[in-house]
C-alpha positions in Angstrom: 41.5 41.4 36.8 41.7 42.2 40.5 38.3 43.8 40.4 36.7 40.7 38.8 38.3 38.4 41.5 37.0 40.7 44.2 33.5 40.6 42.7 33.5 36.8 42.5 34.6 36.5 46.2 31.8 38.9 47.2 29.2 36.9 45.3 30.4 33.6 47.0 30.2 35.2 50.4 26.7 36.5 49.7 25.5 33.1 48.5 27.0 31.4 51.5 25.3 33.9 53.8 22.0 33.3 52.0 22.5 29.5 52.3 23.2 29.8 56.0 20.1 31.9 56.5 17.9 29.4 54.6 19.1 26.4 56.6 21.2 24.8 53.8 18.2 23.1 52.0 17.1 23.3 48.4 13.5 22.3 47.4 12.4 21.0 44.0 9.1 19.7 42.6 8.6 17.3 39.8 5.5 15.5 38.5 5.4 11.7 38.7 5.9 9.7 35.5 8.3 12.4 34.2 10.5 11.1 31.3 14.1 10.1 32.0 16.4 13.0 31.4 13.9 15.7 32.5 15.7 18.6 34.3 14.4 18.9 37.8 16.5 21.9 38.7 19.9 23.6 38.2 21.4 22.3 41.4 24.9 23.6 40.9 23.6 27.1 40.1 21.3 27.0 43.1 24.2 26.0 45.3 26.2 29.0 44.1 28.8 27.1 42.1 30.5 28.5 39.2 30.5 26.9 35.7 32.7 23.8 35.7 33.1 23.9 39.5 30.5 21.2 40.0 32.5 18.7 38.0 35.8 19.8 39.5 34.5 19.4 43.1 32.7 16.1 42.2 29.2 17.2 42.9 27.2 14.0 43.5 23.9 12.8 45.0 23.5 10.4 48.0 20.1 8.8 48.6 20.6 6.3 51.4 18.1 3.5 52.0 16.1 3.8 48.7 16.7 3.6 44.9 17.6 6.9 43.5 15.2 8.0 40.7 17.2 11.2 40.1 20.9 11.9 39.4 23.2 14.9 39.1 24.8 15.6 35.7 28.5 15.9 36.2 29.0 18.3 33.3 26.2 20.8 33.9 25.5 20.2 37.6 21.7 19.9 36.8 19.4 17.5 38.8 17.9 15.0 36.2 15.3 12.3 36.3 17.1 9.0 35.9 14.3 6.4 36.1 10.5 6.2 36.4 8.9 8.1 39.3 5.7 6.6 40.6 4.2 8.6 43.4 1.8 5.8 44.4 4.8 3.4 44.7 7.0 5.8 46.6 4.4 7.3 49.0 1.1 5.5 48.6 -1.7 7.7 49.8 0.6 10.0 51.8 0.5 13.7 50.8 2.7 15.5 50.1 5.2 13.0 48.7 8.7 14.4 49.5 12.0 12.7 49.0 15.0 13.8 51.1 18.3 13.7 49.3 21.9 14.6 50.3 24.4 16.3 47.9 28.1 16.0 48.6 30.7 18.5 47.4 34.5 18.0 47.8 37.4 20.3 48.3 36.3 21.3 50.9 33.8 18.6 51.8 30.3 19.9 52.3 26.9 18.3 52.6 23.7 19.9 51.3 20.1 18.7 51.8 17.8 18.6 48.8 14.0 18.0 49.2 12.3 16.6 46.1 8.5 16.7 46.0 6.8 14.3 43.6 3.4 15.7 42.7 0.5 13.5 41.7 -1.0 13.2 38.2 -4.2 11.4 37.3 -2.6 8.1 36.1 -4.8 5.6 38.0 -8.4 4.9 37.0 -11.0 3.9 39.6 -11.1 0.1 40.2 -14.1 -1.9 41.5 -13.5 -4.9 43.7 -15.1 -7.1 41.0 -16.0 -6.6 37.4 -19.4 -8.2 37.8 -22.0 -8.2 40.6 -24.9 -10.7 40.6 -28.2 -9.9 42.3 -31.5 -11.9 42.6 -34.8 -10.1 43.2 -38.3 -11.7 43.3 -41.0 -10.5 40.9 -44.1 -8.8 42.2 -43.3 -9.6 45.9 -40.4 -7.1 46.1 -41.9 -3.6 46.6 -40.6 -0.5 44.9 -38.2 1.5 47.1 -36.1 -1.5 48.1 -32.4 -0.8 48.5 -29.4 -2.9 47.6 -26.0 -1.7 48.8 -23.1 -1.9 46.3 -19.4 -1.8 46.8 -17.7 1.4 45.7 -14.5 1.8 43.7 -11.1 2.9 44.9 -8.5 5.2 43.2 -4.8 5.0 44.0 -4.4 8.8 43.3 -4.8 11.5 45.9 -6.6 14.8 46.2 -9.0 15.7 43.4 -7.7 12.9 41.3 -9.2 10.4 43.8 -12.6 12.1 44.2 -15.1 9.7 42.7 -18.6 10.1 41.3 -21.0 7.3 40.2 -23.5 6.9 37.4 -25.8 4.1 36.5 -27.2 2.9 33.1 -30.7 4.4 32.6 -33.4 2.0 33.6 -37.1 2.4 34.4 -36.9 -0.2 37.2 -33.7 0.9 39.0 -32.0 4.1 40.1 -28.7 4.9 42.0 -28.5 6.6 45.4 -25.2 7.8 46.8 -24.6 7.8 50.6 -21.7 9.5 52.4 -20.1 7.4 55.1 -18.5 8.6 58.3 -15.0 8.5 56.8 -16.1 10.7 54.0 -16.3 8.0 51.3 -19.3 7.8 49.0 -21.2 4.5 49.1 -23.6 3.7 46.1 -26.9 2.0 46.6 -29.2 0.4 44.0 -32.9 1.4 44.5 -35.9 -0.5 42.9 -38.3 2.1 41.4 -40.8 -0.2 39.7 -42.0 -3.8 40.3 -40.3 -6.5 38.3 -42.0 -9.0 35.9 -39.9 -12.0 35.1 -42.1 -12.9 32.0 -41.3 -9.5 30.5 -37.7 -9.1 31.4 -36.1 -12.1 33.1 -32.6 -10.5 33.5 -31.6 -6.9 33.9 -28.1 -5.9 33.0 -26.8 -2.5 34.2 -23.4 -0.8 34.2 -22.2 1.1 37.3 -19.5 3.7 36.2 -17.1 5.4 38.6 -15.4 8.7 37.4 -12.5 10.4 39.2 -11.9 14.2 39.4 -8.7 14.3 37.4 -8.2 16.2 34.2 -8.7 14.3 32.0 -10.9 12.1 34.1 -10.6 8.3 34.2 -13.4 5.8 34.7 -14.0 2.3 35.9 -17.0 0.1 35.4 -18.8 -2.8 37.1 -21.6 -4.8 35.5 -24.7 -5.5 37.6 -26.6 -8.7 36.6 -30.1 -8.8 38.2 -32.0 -12.0 37.9 -35.8 -11.9 38.5 -37.1 -14.8 40.5 -40.4 -16.3 39.3 -43.9 -16.7 41.0 -46.9 -18.7 39.6 -48.9 -15.7 38.2 -49.6 -17.0 34.6 -52.1 -19.6 33.5 -51.3 -22.0 30.5 -52.2 -20.6 27.1 -52.9 -22.6 24.0 -51.4 -21.3 20.7 -54.8 -21.8 19.1 -58.3 -21.4 20.7 -59.8 -23.8 18.1 -58.0 -26.7 16.4 -59.7 -27.9 13.2 -58.5 -31.2 11.8 -59.7 -33.1 8.7 -59.1 -36.8 8.8 -59.7 -39.3 6.0 -62.2 -42.0 6.9 -59.6 -44.6 5.8 -57.1 -43.5 8.6 -56.0 -46.4 10.7 -55.8 -46.8 14.4 -52.8 -45.0 15.9 -52.9 -42.2 13.3 -51.8 -38.9 14.8 -54.8 -36.6 14.6 -52.9 -33.4 15.8 -50.8 -32.1 18.6 -52.0 -29.3 20.9 -49.5 -27.1 22.7 -50.0 -24.8 25.7 -47.3 -22.6 27.1 -46.9 -21.1 30.6 -44.9 -17.9 30.9 -43.7 -18.9 34.4 -40.6 -21.0 34.9 -39.7 -24.1 36.8 -42.5 -26.2 38.2 -44.9 -23.3 37.6 -44.5 -23.8 33.8 -45.0 -27.6 33.7 -48.3 -28.4 31.9 -50.4 -31.6 31.7 -53.2 -32.2 29.1 -56.7 -33.9 29.3 -59.9 -34.3 27.2 -62.9 -33.1 29.2 -65.9 -33.0 26.9 -67.0 -35.3 23.9 -69.7 -34.4 21.4 -71.1 -36.9 20.4 -70.4 -39.1 23.4 -69.2 -41.8 21.0 -66.1 -39.7 20.5 -64.7 -40.9 23.8 -63.6 -44.1 22.0 -62.3 -42.2 18.9 -59.3 -40.3 20.3 -56.9 -40.2 23.2 -54.4 -37.5 24.3 -50.9 -37.8 25.8 -51.0 -35.9 29.1 -47.4 -34.7 28.8 -46.9 -33.9 25.1 -50.4 -33.1 24.0 -50.3 -35.5 21.0 -53.8 -36.8 20.0 -54.0 -40.2 18.5 -56.8 -42.0 16.7 -58.0 -45.0 18.8 -61.0 -46.1 16.8 -62.2 -46.3 13.2 -63.9 -43.5 11.4 -67.0 -43.7 9.2 -68.0 -40.7 7.2 -71.5 -42.0 6.7 -72.1 -42.2 10.5 -70.3 -39.1 12.0 -69.0 -36.3 10.0 -67.8 -34.0 12.8 -66.5 -34.6 16.4 -66.1 -31.8 19.0 -63.7 -32.1 22.0 -62.7 -29.8 24.9 -59.0 -29.9 25.8 -57.7 -28.7 29.2 -54.1 -27.7 30.1 -53.2 -27.4 33.9 -49.9 -26.2 35.4 -48.2 -27.6 38.6 -48.0 -24.3 40.5 -49.7 -23.6 43.9 -52.5 -23.0 43.4 -52.7 -24.6 39.9 -54.0 -22.6 37.0 -55.8 -24.0 33.9 -56.4 -23.1 30.2 -58.8 -24.6 27.6 -59.2 -25.0 23.8 -61.6 -26.7 21.4 -60.8 -29.5 18.9 -63.0 -30.0 15.8 -62.4 -33.2 13.9 -63.9 -33.4 10.4 -64.1 -36.8 8.7 -63.3 -36.6 4.9 -64.5 -39.1 2.3 -61.6 -40.7 0.5 -60.9 -41.8 -3.1 -59.8 -45.4 -2.3 -58.9 -46.6 -5.8 -55.6 -45.5 -7.4 -54.9 -45.4 -11.2 -53.2 -48.4 -12.9 -50.4 -48.1 -15.5 -49.5 -51.0 -17.9 -46.7 -51.3 -20.5 -48.1 -53.0 -23.6 -45.0 -52.7 -25.8 -41.3 -51.7 -25.2 -38.6 -51.3 -27.9 -35.1 -51.1 -26.4 -32.2 -50.4 -26.6 -32.6 -47.1 -28.4 -29.7 -46.1 -30.7 -28.1 -42.8 -29.7 -28.5 -41.5 -33.3 -32.3 -42.3 -33.3 -34.4 -39.5 -34.8 -36.8 -37.4 -32.9 -40.3 -38.8 -32.6 -39.1 -42.5 -32.4 -41.7 -44.5 -30.4 -40.0 -46.3 -27.5 -43.0 -47.9 -25.7 -46.8 -48.2 -25.7 -48.7 -47.6 -22.4 -52.3 -48.2 -21.1 -53.8 -46.3 -18.1 -57.0 -47.0 -16.2 -58.8 -46.2 -12.9 -61.7 -48.2 -11.4 -63.2 -45.2 -9.7 -65.9 -43.1 -11.5 -66.6 -39.4 -12.0 -63.8 -37.0 -10.9 -62.1 -39.8 -9.1 -61.8 -41.8 -12.3 -60.4 -39.1 -14.5 -56.6 -39.7 -15.0 -53.8 -37.3 -15.9 -50.4 -38.8 -17.1 -46.9 -37.4 -17.5 -43.3 -38.6 -17.7 -40.6 -37.9 -15.1 -38.0 -36.7 -15.9 -39.5 -34.5 -18.6 -36.6 -35.0 -21.0 -35.5 -36.6 -23.3 -38.8 -38.6 -23.6 -42.4 -37.4 -23.7 -45.9 -38.9 -23.8 -48.4 -38.6 -26.6 -52.0 -39.6 -26.2 -53.2 -41.9 -29.1 -56.8 -42.5 -27.9 -58.7 -42.8 -24.6 -56.5 -44.6 -22.0 -53.6 -45.2 -24.5 -50.3 -43.3 -24.7 -47.0 -43.6 -26.6 -43.6 -42.9 -25.1 -41.6 -41.0 -27.8 -38.2 -39.4 -28.2 -38.2 -35.6 -27.8 -34.5 -34.8 -27.6 -31.3 -36.2 -29.2 -29.4 -38.9 -27.2 -25.8 -39.1 -26.3 -24.7 -42.4 -24.9 -21.3 -41.0 -23.8 -23.2 -38.6 -21.5 -26.1 -40.8 -20.4 -25.9 -44.5 -21.2 -29.2 -45.5 -19.6 -32.4 -43.7 -18.6 -34.7 -44.5 -15.7 -38.1 -43.2 -16.9 -41.1 -43.1 -14.7 -44.6 -42.8 -16.1 -46.9 -41.2 -13.5 -50.7 -41.1 -13.4 -53.0 -39.1 -11.1 -56.8 -39.2 -10.8 -59.2 -36.3 -10.2 -60.2 -37.4 -6.7 -59.9 -35.4 -3.5 -57.3 -36.1 -2.4 -55.9 -37.4 -5.7 -54.3 -40.8 -5.9 -51.2 -41.5 -8.0 -49.7 -44.5 -9.6 -46.4 -44.9 -11.5 -44.6 -47.4 -13.7 -40.9 -47.4 -14.1 -39.1 -48.1 -17.4 -35.5 -48.7 -18.0 -34.4 -47.5 -21.5 -30.8 -48.3 -22.4 -29.0 -46.4 -25.2 -27.0 -48.3 -27.7 -23.7 -46.9 -29.0 -22.7 -45.6 -32.4 -19.2 -44.6 -33.5 -19.5 -40.8 -33.1 -16.4 -40.0 -31.2 -12.8 -40.0 -32.5 -9.9 -41.1 -30.4 -8.3 -38.1 -28.6 -4.8 -38.0 -27.1 -4.2 -36.4 -23.7 -1.6 -34.2 -25.3 -1.3 -32.7 -28.7 2.5 -32.8 -28.6 4.6 -35.4 -26.7 8.2 -34.6 -25.9 10.4 -37.8 -25.5 14.0 -37.8 -24.5 16.2 -40.8 -25.4 19.9 -41.4 -25.0 21.8 -42.5 -28.0 23.1 -46.1 -28.3 19.9 -47.4 -26.6 19.1 -51.0 -27.0 16.9 -52.1 -29.8 13.4 -52.6 -28.4 13.8 -50.2 -25.5 10.6 -48.5 -24.4 10.7 -44.7 -25.0 7.3 -43.6 -23.9 3.6 -44.7 -23.5 0.9 -42.9 -25.5 -2.7 -43.1 -24.6 -5.7 -41.9 -26.6 -9.2 -41.9 -25.1 -12.3 -42.9 -27.0 -15.5 -42.5 -25.0 -17.4 -45.0 -27.2 -17.8 -48.6 -26.1 -16.9 -52.0 -27.4 -15.4 -52.0 -30.9 -16.2 -48.3 -31.3 -14.0 -47.5 -28.3 -11.2 -50.0 -29.0 -8.2 -48.0 -30.1 -5.2 -49.1 -32.2 -2.0 -47.1 -32.6 0.4 -46.7 -35.6 3.3 -44.5 -36.6 2.7 -42.2 -39.6 5.6 -42.2 -41.9 5.6 -38.5 -42.5 8.2 -37.8 -39.8 10.9 -35.2 -40.1 14.3 -35.7 -38.5 17.1 -33.2 -37.8 20.7 -34.5 -37.4 24.2 -34.1 -38.4 24.0 -37.1 -40.6 20.8 -36.2 -42.4 18.5 -38.7 -40.7 15.0 -38.7 -42.1 16.3 -36.6 -44.9 19.2 -36.5 -47.4 22.6 -35.3 -46.5 26.0 -34.7 -48.0 27.0 -38.1 -46.8 24.7 -39.8 -49.3 22.2 -41.2 -46.7 18.8 -41.3 -48.4 15.5 -40.3 -46.8 14.4 -42.7 -44.0 10.9 -42.8 -42.6 10.2 -42.5 -38.9 9.0 -46.1 -38.8 12.5 -47.2 -39.5 13.6 -45.7 -36.1 10.6 -46.3 -33.8 7.5 -48.4 -33.6 4.3 -48.2 -31.5 2.5 -51.1 -30.0 -0.9 -51.2 -31.7 -2.8 -52.1 -28.5 -1.0 -50.6 -25.6 0.5 -47.4 -27.3 4.0 -48.3 -26.0 6.6 -46.5 -28.1 9.8 -48.4 -28.5 13.0 -48.1 -30.6 13.6 -50.4 -33.5 17.4 -49.7 -33.5 20.0 -48.0 -31.5 19.8 -44.2 -32.0 22.9 -42.3 -33.0 23.1 -38.6 -31.9 25.6 -37.9 -34.7 23.1 -39.2 -37.3 19.8 -38.1 -35.7 19.3 -35.4 -33.1 15.5 -34.7 -33.4 12.9 -36.9 -34.9 9.4 -35.5 -35.2 6.6 -37.8 -36.3 2.9 -38.4 -35.8 1.2 -41.3 -34.0 -2.3 -42.0 -35.2 -5.0 -43.6 -33.1 -7.8 -45.3 -34.9 -10.9 -47.0 -33.4 -12.5 -50.1 -34.7 -15.9 -48.6 -35.4 -17.7 -48.4 -38.7 -16.6 -46.1 -40.2 -13.4 -45.9 -38.2 -12.4 -42.5 -36.7 -8.9 -41.4 -35.9 -6.9 -38.8 -34.0 -3.3 -37.7 -34.3 -0.6 -36.6 -31.8 2.8 -35.2 -32.6 5.9 -36.8 -31.0 9.1 -35.0 -30.8 11.9 -37.4 -30.0 15.1 -35.7 -28.8 18.3 -37.9 -28.9 20.7 -37.1 -26.0 24.4 -37.3 -26.8 26.6 -40.0 -25.2 30.4 -39.9 -25.3 30.7 -42.7 -28.0 33.2 -41.0 -30.3 36.9 -40.7 -29.7 38.7 -37.6 -30.9 39.7 -37.8 -34.5 43.0 -36.2 -35.7 42.6 -34.0 -38.7 44.9 -34.1 -41.7 47.8 -31.7 -41.6 47.2 -28.1 -42.4 49.7 -25.6 -43.9 52.8 -24.3 -42.1 54.0 -20.8 -41.5 57.4 -19.3 -40.6 57.8 -17.7 -37.2 58.9 -14.0 -36.9 62.2 -15.1 -35.4 63.1 -17.1 -38.5 62.4 -20.5 -36.9 60.1 -22.8 -38.9 56.9 -23.8 -37.1 55.0 -26.7 -38.8 51.3 -27.1 -38.0 50.5 -30.8 -38.5 48.2 -33.5 -37.5 48.1 -37.3 -37.6 45.9 -38.5 -40.5 44.0 -41.8 -40.1 45.8 -43.4 -43.0 49.3 -42.2 -42.0 50.1 -40.9 -45.4 53.2 -38.8 -45.6 54.7 -40.1 -42.3 56.7 -43.0 -41.2 54.4 -45.3 -39.1 52.0 -42.4 -38.4 54.7 -39.9 -37.3 54.4 -36.2 -37.9 57.4 -34.1 -38.7 58.4 -30.6 -37.6 61.5 -28.5 -37.6 63.0 -26.2 -35.0 66.3 -24.3 -34.9 68.8 -24.6 -32.2 68.7 -21.6 -29.9 65.0 -21.0 -30.4 63.6 -19.1 -27.4 61.1 -20.4 -25.0 57.5 -20.2 -26.2 58.3 -20.7 -29.9 55.5 -22.6 -31.6 56.9 -25.5 -33.7 53.7 -27.4 -34.5 49.9 -27.6 -33.9 47.9 -30.8 -33.4 44.4 -30.5 -34.7 41.6 -32.8 -33.8 37.8 -32.9 -33.7 35.2 -35.0 -31.8 31.9 -36.0 -33.5 30.1 -35.7 -30.1 28.8 -32.4 -28.7 29.0 -30.3 -25.6 31.5 -31.5 -23.0 31.9 -34.8 -24.9 33.5 -32.8 -27.7 35.6 -30.4 -25.6 39.2 -31.6 -26.2 42.3 -31.2 -24.2 45.9 -32.0 -25.2 48.5 -33.6 -23.0 52.2 -34.3 -23.6 52.5 -38.0 -22.7 56.1 -38.6 -23.6 58.7 -37.5 -22.7 57.6 -36.8 -19.2 59.4 -34.5 -16.9 61.2 -31.3 -17.9 61.6 -31.7 -21.6 62.4 -29.0 -24.1 58.8 -28.9 -25.5 55.3 -28.5 -24.1 51.7 -28.6 -25.6 48.8 -26.1 -25.1 46.1 -27.7 -22.9 43.2 -26.6 -25.2 45.0 -25.1 -28.3 47.1 -28.2 -29.2 50.1 -25.9 -30.0 53.5 -27.5 -29.5 56.0 -24.9 -28.3 59.4 -24.8 -26.8 59.4 -24.9 -23.0 63.0 -23.4 -22.9 65.7 -22.4 -25.2 67.0 -25.2 -27.4 70.7 -26.2 -27.5 72.8 -28.9 -29.0 72.5 -31.0 -25.9 68.9 -31.7 -26.8 70.1 -33.9 -29.7 69.3 -33.8 -33.4 65.7 -35.1 -33.0 62.9 -35.1 -30.3 60.1 -37.6 -30.4 56.9 -36.4 -28.7 53.8 -38.5 -27.9 50.7 -36.3 -27.5 47.4 -37.6 -26.2 44.1 -35.9 -27.1 41.2 -36.5 -24.7 37.6 -35.3 -24.5 35.7 -34.4 -21.3 33.1 -37.1 -21.6 32.4 -39.9 -19.0 34.3 -42.0 -19.5 36.8 -39.9 -21.4 38.0 -41.1 -24.9 41.4 -40.3 -26.4 43.6 -40.4 -29.4 47.4 -40.2 -29.7 49.7 -38.4 -32.1 53.5 -38.9 -32.5 55.4 -35.8 -33.5 59.1 -36.0 -34.5 60.9 -32.6 -34.2 64.2 -32.2 -36.0 66.6 -29.7 -34.6 68.5 -27.9 -37.4 70.7 -24.9 -37.8 68.8 -21.6 -38.3 69.5 -21.5 -42.1 68.4 -25.1 -42.6 65.2 -24.5 -40.5 64.4 -21.4 -42.6 64.7 -23.4 -45.9 62.6 -26.2 -44.5 59.9 -23.7 -43.4 59.8 -22.1 -46.9 59.4 -25.4 -48.6 56.7 -26.4 -46.2 54.8 -23.2 -46.8 54.9 -23.8 -50.6 53.7 -27.4 -50.3 50.6 -26.3 -48.3 48.8 -25.6 -51.6 48.5 -29.3 -52.4 47.7 -32.1 -50.0 49.5 -34.7 -52.2 52.6 -32.6 -52.5 52.5 -31.9 -48.8 52.3 -35.6 -48.0 55.2 -36.4 -50.2 57.3 -33.9 -48.4 57.2 -35.8 -45.2 60.6 -37.5 -45.6 63.2 -36.7 -43.0 65.7 -34.0 -43.8 69.2 -34.7 -42.7 71.8 -32.0 -41.9 73.9 -32.9 -45.0 71.0 -33.0 -47.6 69.4 -29.5 -46.9 70.2 -28.0 -50.4 68.9 -31.0 -52.3 65.7 -31.1 -50.3 65.2 -27.4 -51.0 65.4 -27.9 -54.8 62.9 -30.7 -54.6 60.4 -28.6 -52.7 60.7 -25.7 -55.2 59.9 -28.0 -58.1 56.9 -29.5 -56.4 55.6 -26.0 -55.5 55.9 -24.8 -59.1 54.0 -27.9 -60.4 51.3 -27.5 -57.8 50.6 -23.9 -58.6 50.6 -24.6 -62.3 48.1 -27.5 -61.8 45.8 -25.4 -59.7 45.8 -22.6 -62.4 45.0 -25.0 -65.2 42.2 -26.6 -63.0 40.7 -23.2 -62.4 40.7 -22.4 -66.1 39.1 -25.7 -67.0 36.4 -25.3 -64.4 35.6 -21.8 -65.5 35.3 -22.8 -69.1 33.1 -25.8 -68.2 30.8 -23.7 -66.2 30.6 -21.0 -68.9 29.9 -23.2 -71.9 28.3 -26.2 -70.2 24.9 -27.3 -71.6 21.8 -26.3 -69.7 20.8 -29.9 -69.1 21.9 -29.5 -65.5 18.6 -27.8 -64.8 15.9 -30.4 -64.2 13.1 -30.3 -66.7 10.0 -29.9 -64.5 7.1 -27.5 -64.4 7.7 -24.1 -62.9 10.6 -21.7 -62.9 14.1 -22.9 -62.2 15.0 -22.4 -58.5 18.5 -22.3 -57.2 19.0 -23.6 -53.6 22.3 -22.9 -51.8 23.6 -24.2 -48.5 25.8 -22.6 -46.0 27.0 -23.3 -42.5 28.4 -21.6 -39.4 32.1 -22.0 -39.2 34.5 -24.0 -41.4 33.3 -26.9 -43.5 36.6 -28.6 -42.9 36.2 -28.4 -39.1 33.4 -30.7 -38.5 30.6 -31.8 -40.8 28.6 -32.4 -37.6 28.1 -28.6 -37.3 26.7 -28.1 -40.8 23.0 -27.2 -41.2 20.8 -26.8 -44.2 19.9 -23.2 -44.1 18.4 -22.9 -47.6 16.0 -25.8 -48.1 12.9 -26.6 -50.1 9.9 -28.7 -49.1 11.8 -31.9 -50.0 14.6 -33.6 -48.3 17.4 -31.4 -46.7 20.7 -31.0 -48.5 24.1 -29.8 -47.4 25.5 -29.4 -50.9 24.6 -27.2 -53.9 21.8 -28.4 -56.2 19.5 -26.9 -58.8 16.0 -28.2 -59.2 12.5 -27.2 -60.3 9.9 -27.6 -57.6 6.4 -28.5 -58.5 4.9 -25.2 -57.3 2.4 -23.1 -59.3 4.2 -20.2 -61.0 4.1 -17.0 -59.0 2.2 -14.0 -60.2 4.3 -11.7 -62.4 6.0 -8.9 -60.6 8.7 -6.4 -61.7 12.1 -7.1 -60.3 15.3 -5.2 -60.3 18.1 -6.5 -62.5 20.6 -6.6 -59.6 18.3 -8.8 -57.5 16.9 -11.2 -60.3 19.7 -12.4 -62.6 19.0 -14.7 -65.5 19.2 -18.5 -64.8 22.3 -18.7 -67.1 24.0 -16.0 -65.1 23.1 -17.8 -61.9 24.7 -21.0 -63.1 27.8 -19.1 -64.2 28.0 -17.5 -60.8 27.7 -20.8 -59.1 30.4 -22.3 -61.2 32.8 -19.5 -60.6 32.2 -19.4 -56.9 32.6 -23.2 -56.7 36.2 -22.6 -57.5 36.4 -20.1 -54.7 35.1 -22.8 -52.3 37.9 -25.1 -53.4 40.6 -22.5 -52.8 39.2 -21.2 -49.5 37.4 -24.0 -47.7 37.2 -22.1 -44.4 35.0 -19.3 -45.9 31.5 -20.6 -46.7 29.9 -19.1 -49.8 26.3 -18.3 -50.6 25.5 -15.9 -53.4 23.7 -12.7 -52.5 20.5 -13.9 -54.3 20.2 -16.7 -51.8 18.5 -14.3 -49.3 21.3 -14.2 -46.8 21.9 -18.0 -46.9 18.7 -18.6 -45.0 16.1 -19.0 -47.8 15.3 -18.3 -51.5 14.5 -14.8 -52.7 11.2 -14.2 -54.5 9.8 -15.1 -57.0 11.2 -18.5 -56.1 9.1 -20.4 -53.6 10.6 -20.4 -50.0 11.2 -23.8 -48.5 10.8 -24.7 -44.9 13.8 -23.7 -42.6 14.9 -26.1 -40.0 
């Protein structure tokens, strides 16, 4: 340990001596634009500090008078770049760029000097004073070898990075010469090597590029735009040396003969040209034409006569306004042409309009006559029709034509044609004449009315007012007049779907009703309106067709399907169901499930009865109120509320189950009887309600058990159950029990005898129940989802034929052709007599178990009829 300490002391002394000998200054070098965090040098190590000593002695950097771009890491003692180093910003053109820093070290306090040199990198491109330089040089007069000094570029870097060289875009007219100034800078000069011609190249565009000596090198550019100044060195030139013009002898005074044009390649006033006519052959031509001195337009000033002069020759001069002026010449040859001065004539001798749109091809529409008073080639006439379809011309004999139908007509596409019969003679130039004909097309009833939609969906709320408008239907018939006048009617083949069997039969006995009994359509406007208020419980969907018929002969028609959806309204109050059976609770306390019937049978003034034992625990169910709402959705969602007694009574009712249960344990203080008033409400707007009165008798446990047993036996018969609604007093418990036992025995015996009678009747009943009609006997069954006793509104006819829908069981023979013979298994195709026996037997099962819907296996899963029986439509 002692030896290591001595070695450390020796090293410190040696470093201090070396530091003293070097003047106490550390030098570092870092390139500019170094990234933040770059290590410049290990300062603590260079100062001879041990690991961790730099942080312990608070080694830090002091840079007075300027923003420090470096910092000392307290942990490692290294000198780091802390921010951007820009040599041009710190030192400009000075070289070298050295920053003097002071480093402090405490315990003991010492000051060290650090010199940081920022070296230059090539980060600045050469820059010209302007991006564009404009020069103007005269053509021809500026001799080759002329020099034009240019401003050089500057580079913010130093050394080799700032040494510039220049290049110029290659050009046959210019070159670049570099001159070195007294201060050592290079000055570029533009030298003209070849004379300029403004008419060849009016503007020269060159690029002067400056490149520095860095690696990689950077460049800067300046555009040189040299405009060539004009001199009058070009005479006017005509675009033609000879102008040949042919002019009809019938040309009037002021007719434009031609326009001559001369151009001067110079610019400015040197390119402005004036025109004049100098020579006339023959001399009479002086009165024939005149020329506009500024535009060169030549006009006819006298009349022409082919028989006197056939050709005129003129000399035209063009003179510019330069100094001295220069001239150019051309020759004008005017040829007079004999004219055909009589045009053909077209006459309509007969016209048969309007033309029916179903006219056959070849029908003659008009007769025409064509003539020309000229003779020879000028009198030969050629005729045609424009447009070329659907009519054409047929020549009958010389000078006579027939306008006939070539293509079929369609008045809905084109109701009238503008036909032009054109004639042209054989003269030079040819003369033409034309005659316009208006051919209207008469209508025939060839278009049936067409609805905008094939299927219309209409929504209507139930209980709407009679005569309320449901929708507007519109059919388009492109025909006109009576052929396009459309009348609307409802086709009575509609199909309705509803809980009450609208537009079809139902278990409620409502017969089939046509769609026209619900809705009607205005024959003229197509307005669909209701004949009567709609009832969602009776009719939910009504589908029918509306027929549009035009008034043509024969009339044509089109159909559209209308699907009328009836929206439910809360128009039905909850209805209390008749009482169901009762069951004994596990604790020995009777719980009677009952409901208030509409007739109030079996109760005193509509009061329901239930029994409960004293001491029954809290939560014991004593009764259940059952109700149903004929509406749907929220309108049929029921909730139950205990209206009386209010406050903390011994009973409570389930909000959605309707179960009446004890809210606490019952005791003798609650009295022998409790009267409860229960309100059943739906969730419609506004809400509808019904009330039920429940009288709960509080008995001893034994009496309550006897009452529960008798109530359970009486549930097999609704009549016996209604008769058992008399109030049981505490002193008549045994007598009431005997009565209930007798009633139960009678009910069971009656049901057994009824089952035997029904079975015998179905077994030996005559086969007259099957309708005598062509085709095999078909059995159709109906089922439903859920209990039949819950709500007839939810029943659906799942096994139906093509006739009216049924929700009960029926046997009929549809008028379908017999199916082709096919082998069938015995277990899937029973004999008709066996089918009837099965139906009769299972009818008894429906009576005993109303909550379980029955459909035999041969009814194809209660959704159709198995083969070979025809399958009806399923709705």
